[in-house]
C-alpha positions in Angstrom: 100.1 54.0 188.8 103.7 52.9 187.4 104.6 54.7 184.2 107.1 55.2 181.9 108.3 56.4 178.8 108.7 53.5 175.5 111.6 53.1 172.7 109.1 55.5 170.3 108.4 57.9 172.8 104.7 57.0 174.4 104.0 56.9 177.9 103.2 53.3 178.9 101.3 52.6 182.5 102.3 48.7 183.9 99.4 46.8 184.4 98.5 43.2 185.5 95.2 41.7 184.9 93.7 44.5 182.7 94.4 47.1 186.7 97.2 49.7 186.7 99.4 48.9 189.1 100.2 51.3 192.3 104.1 51.1 193.5 103.8 49.4 196.5 101.8 46.9 195.9 102.2 43.0 196.7 102.3 41.0 193.5 102.6 37.2 193.3 105.1 35.7 190.3 104.7 32.5 188.3 106.3 30.1 191.7 103.8 31.5 193.7 106.6 34.0 196.0 105.3 37.7 196.3 107.4 40.8 195.5 106.7 44.5 196.1 106.5 46.3 193.0 108.6 49.4 193.2 108.3 50.2 189.3 110.1 49.9 186.0 111.0 51.2 182.6 108.7 50.4 179.3 110.4 48.7 176.2 113.5 50.6 175.6 112.8 49.2 171.7 110.7 47.2 169.6 110.1 43.7 170.7 111.2 44.1 174.1 108.8 43.5 176.9 110.5 46.1 179.5 111.3 45.5 183.3 109.8 45.9 186.4 111.7 46.9 189.7 110.5 44.8 192.5 111.3 44.7 196.4 113.2 41.1 195.2 115.2 41.7 192.1 114.4 43.3 188.0 112.6 41.2 186.2 110.6 40.9 182.9 106.8 42.1 183.5 106.0 38.7 182.7 107.0 36.6 185.4 104.6 39.1 187.8 101.6 38.2 185.1 102.0 41.9 184.2 102.5 44.3 180.7 103.2 47.9 179.7 100.1 49.3 178.1 101.0 52.2 176.0 98.3 55.0 176.8 96.4 56.5 173.2 
């Protein structure tokens, strides 16, 4: 599972279609290109979406259909 701490100090998990993303998992972006997910950073301020780090560079999570979900 890929986790990170957000601006409020909450632990967040990177998810894709509601399931946690594992380091090294290969996902497809909105253009149909694939990349290996390496890690990321949860939102650093309110209104931010955070970032994900991939084998093809750093992107907003939505490029790969991902979101950061705060754990209860």
